[in-house]
C-alpha positions as CSV (number, residue, x, y, z in Angstrom):
1,M,-128.4,3.5,-17.1
2,D,-131.4,1.4,-18.1
3,V,-131.0,-1.2,-20.8
4,S,-134.1,0.0,-22.6
5,A,-132.8,3.6,-22.7
6,L,-129.5,2.3,-24.2
7,F,-131.5,0.3,-26.8
8,G,-133.6,3.4,-27.7
9,F,-130.4,5.5,-28.0
10,G,-128.8,2.9,-30.2
11,F,-131.9,2.6,-32.4
12,A,-132.1,6.4,-32.7
13,L,-128.5,6.6,-33.8
14,M,-129.1,3.9,-36.5
15,L,-132.0,5.9,-37.8
16,V,-130.0,9.1,-37.9
17,G,-127.3,7.2,-39.8
18,I,-129.8,5.9,-42.3
19,V,-131.2,9.4,-42.8
20,V,-127.7,10.9,-43.3
21,I,-126.9,8.2,-45.9
22,F,-130.1,8.9,-47.9
23,A,-129.4,12.6,-47.7
24,A,-125.9,12.1,-49.1
25,I,-127.2,10.0,-51.9
26,I,-129.8,12.6,-52.8
27,L,-127.2,15.4,-52.7
28,L,-124.8,13.3,-54.9
29,L,-127.6,12.7,-57.4
30,I,-128.4,16.5,-57.5
31,F,-124.8,17.6,-58.0
32,S,-124.2,14.9,-60.6
33,I,-127.2,16.1,-62.6
34,K,-125.9,19.7,-62.5
35,G,-122.6,18.4,-63.9
36,G,-120.4,20.4,-61.6
37,G,-118.1,19.5,-58.8
38,K,-114.7,18.1,-58.0
39,V,-114.1,14.7,-56.6
40,R,-112.3,14.7,-53.3
41,G,-112.1,12.2,-50.5
42,G,-110.3,10.8,-47.6
43,G,-110.5,8.3,-44.8
44,A,-109.1,7.3,-41.5
45,I,-108.4,4.0,-39.8
46,I,-108.3,4.4,-36.1
47,I,-106.3,1.6,-34.3
48,G,-106.5,2.3,-30.6
49,P,-105.6,6.0,-30.1
50,V,-103.6,6.2,-33.4
51,P,-105.3,7.4,-36.5
52,I,-104.0,6.4,-40.0
53,I,-105.2,9.1,-42.4
54,F,-105.3,9.1,-46.2
55,G,-106.9,11.5,-48.7
56,T,-106.8,13.0,-52.2
57,D,-106.0,16.6,-51.2
58,K,-104.7,18.7,-48.3
59,Q,-108.2,20.0,-47.3
60,S,-109.7,16.5,-47.1
61,I,-106.8,15.3,-45.0
62,K,-107.2,18.3,-42.6
63,I,-110.9,17.6,-42.2
64,I,-110.3,13.8,-41.6
65,L,-107.5,14.6,-39.1
66,L,-109.7,16.9,-37.2
67,L,-112.6,14.4,-37.1
68,S,-110.3,11.5,-36.1
69,I,-108.7,13.6,-33.3
70,T,-112.2,14.5,-32.1
71,L,-113.3,10.9,-32.1
72,T,-110.2,9.7,-30.3
73,A,-110.7,12.4,-27.6
74,L,-114.3,11.4,-27.2
75,L,-113.4,7.7,-26.9
76,I,-110.8,8.6,-24.2
77,I,-113.4,10.7,-22.3
78,L,-116.0,7.9,-22.5
79,I,-113.5,5.3,-21.2
80,V,-112.5,7.5,-18.3
81,L,-116.1,8.3,-17.4
82,S,-117.1,4.6,-17.5
83,Y,-114.1,3.8,-15.3
84,I,-115.1,6.5,-12.8
85,M,-118.8,5.5,-12.8
86,S,-118.0,1.8,-12.3
87,G,-116.2,2.2,-9.1
């Protein structure tokens, strides 16, 4: 893969991330003005293939668990593909 293509892909991912952050801020402002909503949250720390998950309710934990398993599987697939392509 060409270095310029990787650079372009990385730059596009950063722009998408910035757009997602701005969209989340705008949605947060809209919902806070309406005065409704319930605060929920969660997170995951992924150390190697092992996720450490925390959250405020069961639904948040389920969503974070699903996302962390998906990311871990994607990481393993990318490592195997890079190993296969390198030799």
